[in-house]
N, C-alpha and C positions, 0 to 999 in steps of 0.2 A: 504494500500500500504506500509506504514511504517512497519507493522508487516511482510509482505512478504519479504521486504528488510532485515529485522533483521534475519528472518529464513534462508535466503540464505547466509548471512554473517556468521552465526553460523556454517552452513553446510561447508562452504568453509574453515573455521578455522581448521576443522579436516583433511583437505586434504593438504599434504605437498609433493611437487614433490622431495624434496631433503631428504626425510625421509629414514634413513638407512634400509637395509634389516633386517628382523627379524633374531634373533640370530640363530635359527635352520636352516633357509635357507642359511644364510651366512656360518655357519659351514659346511653344506653339500657341498656348492660350493667350499669352501677351501679344504676340504677333497678330493673331486673328482679331483680338479685341481692338488693337490700334487700327487695324484696317477698317473695321466697323465704325469706329469713332471718327475717323477722317474721311470715310466714304471712298476708300481707295480699292477699287476693284482689282487693280493690277497687284497690289500687295496681297489682297485676299487670295487671288488666284495662285500665288506662290504656294499656298497650302492645299490646293486642290488635288484630289486623286486624279487618275486618268479619266474618270467619268464622275459626274456629281449629280445627284438627284436634288432638284430644287422645287420647292412648293412655295408659291406666293398667293396672295388673295385673288390674283387674276389668272392663275394657272399653275400647272406643274408639268415637269418632264425630266428626263434623263439626258444630260448634256455632256458633251466633251469638255475638256478643260477650257478651250477657247470660247465655246458657246456659253458655258457657265459664267465666264468672266464678262460677256456681254449682257447676260441677264442681270448680274449683280450690278453692272455699271448702269443699266437702265433703272433699277431700283434705287440706287444711290442718287441718281440725278433727279428722280421724281420725289424722293423722300429724303431730304437733307437732315441729318441727325443734329439735334440740339443737345441731346443727352443720351448716353448709352452706358448702361451698367450691367455687369454680370449679376444675375440673380442667383445662379446656382451652377455648379459643375460637378461632374461625378462620372461614374461607370454604369452603363446600362446592363440589363440581364444578359445581353449577348456579348458583353465584354468590350463593347466600343465605348469610347469616352464621349461625353457630351458637355456642351456649354449652353446655358440659357441666359439670353440677354433681354433687357428691357431697352427698346430702341424707340426714343421719342423724337418726333418732329415738331414743328410749330403747331400743327393741327391734329396730328394723330400719334397714336402709340402702337407699337408692334411688339409682339413677343417673338424672338428669333431663337430657334434651337439649332445648334450646329453639332453634327455627329462626326466624330473623328475615328479613324482607324490607325493603329500603330503598324507601320511596316519598317522592320529593322529598328532604327532609332528615331525615325521620322513619324510624325503624326500627320495624316492627310485627311482633309474634309471629304467625306463621302456623301453627306446629305445636309441640306439647309432647309429648315421649315420656318416660313415667315407667316404669321397670322396677325390680323388686326385685333387690338384689345378694344372691347366695347365699353 
């Protein structure tokens, strides 16, 4: 019983709920957040995977990296951000990372969820969901 307790305590010592994000993940989140704040589709596209699913209030589709950049450029030109904050980030049931933003313009507010997949040490955007807040 004492051995069992020792093993459990050793295992728990490796788990830290306040452990910071890995540098690669933190860097990806910062880069993506900055792209949303500045409305920079070029910078955002640097984090795109080879194809990206984008859902906006006006439509949805699976796009190549170049097409996704154009879709996001159109969104940024239509809806210039006055405030953009991360509401939450974490890991989904499927193991992909996600970031949830509150994206405010002068007249409207959007909730943007970005799903990332890790390939080697890079995190790439696989999906962007943009919905209007009522």
